[in-house]
C-alpha positions as CSV (number, residue, x, y, z in Angstrom):
1,M,-61.5,57.0,11.5
2,S,-65.1,56.9,12.3
3,D,-66.4,55.2,15.4
4,N,-66.9,52.0,13.5
5,A,-64.4,51.5,10.8
6,A,-62.7,48.6,9.0
7,G,-60.2,49.8,6.5
8,G,-57.9,48.0,3.9
9,D,-55.0,48.7,6.2
10,G,-56.2,45.5,8.2
11,I,-57.2,47.5,11.4
12,R,-60.8,47.4,12.7
13,V,-61.8,50.3,15.1
14,S,-65.0,50.8,17.0
15,V,-66.4,52.8,19.9
16,D,-69.6,51.6,21.7
17,D,-72.0,53.7,23.6
18,R,-70.3,53.2,26.9
19,G,-67.1,54.6,25.7
20,V,-65.4,51.3,25.2
21,A,-62.9,51.6,22.2
22,R,-61.6,48.7,20.4
23,I,-58.8,48.1,17.9
24,V,-58.6,44.8,16.3
25,I,-55.5,43.8,14.2
26,H,-56.8,41.6,11.2
27,R,-53.9,40.7,8.9
28,P,-54.1,37.0,9.1
29,H,-52.0,36.5,6.0
30,R,-49.1,38.0,7.9
31,M,-50.0,36.6,11.2
32,N,-50.9,40.3,12.2
33,A,-47.5,41.7,11.5
34,L,-47.7,45.5,11.4
35,D,-46.8,47.4,8.2
36,G,-46.7,51.1,7.9
37,A,-50.3,51.5,7.0
38,A,-51.6,49.3,9.9
39,S,-49.3,51.2,12.5
40,R,-50.6,54.6,11.2
41,A,-54.2,53.5,11.5
42,I,-53.6,52.4,15.1
43,I,-51.8,55.7,15.9
44,E,-54.6,57.7,14.3
45,A,-57.2,56.0,16.4
46,L,-55.3,56.3,19.8
47,D,-54.3,59.9,19.1
48,G,-58.0,60.7,18.4
49,W,-59.2,58.9,21.5
50,S,-56.6,60.5,23.8
51,A,-58.4,63.8,23.5
52,R,-61.8,62.5,24.1
53,D,-63.4,62.5,27.6
54,D,-66.0,59.9,26.7
55,I,-63.4,57.1,26.2
56,R,-63.4,55.0,29.3
57,V,-61.3,52.0,28.3
58,V,-59.3,50.9,25.0
59,V,-58.9,47.3,24.1
60,I,-56.3,46.3,21.6
61,D,-56.9,42.7,20.1
62,G,-55.6,40.4,17.3
63,E,-57.8,38.1,15.3
64,G,-56.8,35.0,13.5
65,G,-54.6,33.2,16.0
66,S,-51.9,35.7,16.6
67,F,-51.7,39.1,18.6
68,S,-49.0,40.4,16.4
69,T,-45.8,38.9,15.0
70,G,-44.1,42.3,15.0
71,A,-43.1,44.6,12.2
72,D,-43.9,43.3,8.7
73,V,-40.4,42.2,7.3
74,I,-41.9,42.4,3.7
75,D,-42.6,46.1,4.3
76,I,-39.0,46.7,5.5
77,A,-37.5,44.6,2.8
78,K,-39.3,46.6,0.1
79,V,-37.9,49.8,1.5
80,A,-34.4,48.4,1.6
81,G,-34.8,47.1,-1.9
82,E,-35.2,50.5,-3.3
83,N,-31.4,51.1,-2.7
84,A,-28.6,49.9,-4.9
85,G,-26.9,48.1,-1.9
86,G,-30.1,46.7,-0.5
87,G,-29.8,48.4,2.8
88,L,-31.6,51.3,4.5
89,D,-30.0,54.7,4.3
90,P,-30.2,56.7,7.6
91,T,-33.3,58.6,6.7
92,Q,-35.2,55.3,5.7
93,A,-33.9,53.7,9.0
94,R,-35.1,56.3,11.2
95,G,-38.5,56.4,9.3
96,V,-39.0,52.7,9.8
97,I,-38.1,52.8,13.5
98,S,-40.1,56.0,14.2
99,G,-43.4,54.1,13.4
100,G,-42.8,51.7,16.4
101,S,-41.9,54.6,18.8
102,D,-45.0,56.6,17.7
103,L,-47.1,53.5,18.3
104,A,-45.9,53.0,21.8
105,R,-46.1,56.7,22.5
106,A,-49.7,56.8,21.2
107,I,-50.6,53.8,23.5
108,R,-49.0,55.5,26.6
109,G,-50.8,58.7,25.6
110,V,-54.3,57.4,26.0
111,R,-55.5,58.6,29.4
112,A,-58.0,55.8,29.9
113,P,-56.8,52.2,30.8
114,V,-55.5,50.2,27.7
115,V,-56.2,46.4,27.8
116,A,-54.2,44.0,25.6
117,V,-55.8,40.8,24.6
118,V,-53.2,38.3,23.5
119,D,-54.1,35.0,22.0
120,G,-51.1,33.6,20.1
121,P,-47.6,35.0,19.5
122,A,-46.8,38.6,20.6
123,V,-43.4,39.1,18.9
124,G,-41.1,42.2,18.4
125,I,-43.2,45.3,18.2
126,G,-46.2,43.2,18.7
127,A,-44.7,42.3,22.2
128,S,-43.9,46.0,22.8
129,V,-47.5,47.0,21.9
130,A,-48.9,44.5,24.6
131,F,-46.1,45.5,27.2
132,A,-47.1,49.3,26.6
133,S,-50.7,48.6,27.7
134,D,-52.0,48.9,31.2
135,L,-53.6,45.4,31.6
136,I,-52.4,42.3,29.6
137,Y,-54.6,39.2,29.4
138,A,-53.4,36.0,27.5
139,T,-54.3,32.5,26.7
140,E,-52.1,29.6,27.8
141,R,-50.9,29.0,24.2
142,S,-49.7,32.5,23.9
143,Y,-46.0,33.6,24.1
144,F,-43.9,36.9,24.1
145,L,-40.8,37.2,22.2
146,L,-38.3,40.2,22.0
147,A,-36.9,38.7,18.8
148,F,-34.8,41.8,17.9
149,I,-31.4,40.5,18.9
150,N,-31.7,37.5,16.6
151,I,-31.7,39.7,13.5
152,G,-29.1,42.2,14.7
153,L,-31.5,44.7,16.3
154,M,-32.5,46.0,19.8
155,P,-35.8,46.2,21.4
156,D,-38.0,49.1,20.4
157,G,-41.5,50.3,20.9
158,G,-40.6,51.3,24.6
159,A,-39.9,47.6,25.5
160,S,-36.4,48.3,26.8
161,M,-38.2,50.2,29.6
162,S,-41.7,48.6,29.9
163,V,-40.1,45.1,30.4
164,A,-37.6,46.2,32.9
165,A,-40.3,48.1,34.7
166,A,-42.3,45.0,35.1
167,V,-39.9,42.2,35.7
168,G,-36.6,43.9,36.9
169,R,-33.2,44.0,35.3
170,A,-32.1,40.3,35.4
171,R,-35.2,38.9,33.6
172,A,-35.4,41.9,31.3
173,N,-31.7,41.2,30.3
174,A,-32.6,37.6,29.7
175,M,-35.4,38.5,27.5
176,A,-33.7,41.1,25.5
177,L,-30.2,39.7,25.2
178,L,-31.1,36.0,24.6
179,G,-34.1,36.6,22.4
180,E,-35.9,33.5,23.6
181,K,-39.8,32.9,23.9
182,L,-41.4,33.4,27.2
183,R,-44.7,31.3,27.5
184,A,-47.7,33.1,28.9
185,A,-47.5,31.2,32.2
186,E,-43.8,32.2,32.6
187,A,-44.7,35.8,31.6
188,F,-47.3,35.8,34.4
189,D,-45.1,34.3,37.0
190,A,-42.6,37.0,36.1
191,G,-45.0,39.8,36.6
192,L,-45.1,40.7,33.0
193,I,-48.7,40.2,32.3
194,T,-51.9,40.5,34.3
195,E,-53.5,37.0,33.9
196,V,-53.4,33.8,31.9
197,V,-56.6,31.9,30.9
198,A,-57.2,28.6,29.2
199,D,-58.3,29.5,25.6
200,R,-59.8,32.1,23.5
201,A,-63.4,31.7,24.9
202,A,-62.2,32.2,28.4
203,L,-60.1,35.0,27.3
204,D,-63.1,36.9,25.8
205,A,-65.2,36.2,28.8
206,R,-62.5,37.6,31.2
207,V,-61.7,40.6,29.2
208,N,-65.4,41.5,28.8
209,A,-65.9,41.2,32.6
210,V,-62.8,43.5,33.0
211,V,-64.0,46.0,30.5
212,D,-67.5,46.1,32.1
213,K,-65.9,46.7,35.4
214,L,-63.6,49.6,34.1
215,A,-66.6,51.1,32.0
216,G,-68.5,51.4,35.3
217,L,-65.9,53.0,37.3
218,S,-65.0,56.6,37.7
219,S,-63.2,57.7,34.6
220,S,-61.5,60.7,36.4
221,A,-60.3,58.4,39.1
222,L,-59.0,55.7,36.6
223,R,-57.1,58.5,34.6
224,M,-55.4,60.1,37.7
225,T,-54.6,56.5,39.0
226,K,-53.0,55.6,35.7
227,A,-51.1,58.9,35.6
228,A,-49.8,58.3,39.2
229,L,-48.6,54.8,38.5
230,D,-47.0,56.0,35.3
231,A,-45.0,58.7,37.0
232,H,-43.4,56.1,39.3
233,T,-42.8,53.2,36.8
234,M,-42.8,54.8,33.3
235,G,-41.4,58.4,33.9
236,D,-38.6,58.1,31.5
237,F,-40.6,56.4,28.7
238,D,-39.9,59.2,26.3
239,A,-36.2,59.0,27.0
240,A,-36.3,55.3,26.5
241,L,-38.0,55.7,23.1
242,D,-35.3,58.3,22.1
243,R,-32.5,55.8,23.1
244,E,-34.2,53.1,21.1
245,L,-34.7,55.3,18.1
246,D,-31.1,56.3,17.9
247,G,-29.8,52.8,18.5
248,Q,-32.3,51.1,16.2
249,T,-31.6,53.6,13.4
250,A,-27.9,52.6,13.4
251,L,-28.7,48.9,13.7
252,L,-31.0,49.0,10.8
253,Q,-28.1,50.1,8.7
254,S,-25.7,47.4,10.1
255,P,-24.3,44.5,8.0
256,E,-25.8,42.0,10.5
257,F,-29.4,43.4,9.7
258,Q,-28.6,43.6,6.1
259,A,-27.5,39.9,6.1
260,A,-30.8,39.0,7.9
261,M,-32.8,40.9,5.3
262,S,-30.8,39.0,2.4
263,A,-31.5,35.8,4.1
264,F,-35.2,36.6,4.4
265,A,-35.3,37.6,0.7
266,G,-33.7,34.3,-0.4
267,T,-36.4,32.3,1.5
268,K,-39.0,34.3,-0.5
269,N,-37.4,33.5,-3.9
């Protein structure tokens, strides 16, 4: 993508003259759920920026009242519908889950600080994208939900590690095993996000101030500080992604997930 692009994949990308790079998810008809094309567009942008010395900060945002409601189930259902049994074969399952792993890996691969701007729901892989970021700002109405268990799956996109690294084992277990919403204020109290503000206007103002500060600091110092912190808190991130990939590949072929897809298909008819 160019430094200013808005593709048909629902992802808007830009880089300003200060080296502030922005990704905006704009799929309001799906509450910013990520299909394969959207995920690939984000990965392409992040991978390109990871090699650039002029990128000083990356911002990931969602328009239209949602950050992201996770993987686009319609996209997954289409893949499953290609098979006689209506499920995913091993190759398809691994292909579906690889997108989330690659997305999380691309976020962590950016050397500059990554800022997540959350206004509304951050669900499933949408929550994982936020948690993979370095700084997370959210409005009071926002919430975070690791909904995977509710459809027979497990957390992916690195959430099995990023959440535990932020809030500890007990609270991470509650989020992942119970699959219940965590409101923004609760997420802040748990140490999962950086700050909570009143509304979208306040969110934009706060993030702009943070971005201005980061853009004015030493990029070398920021990168080295981020790398040092990652070494202590996220050193096994790739191993976590591998475990998620193996587990989720199996679960995407399970009867429980197939039943969830059948129930979803029934609601669309």
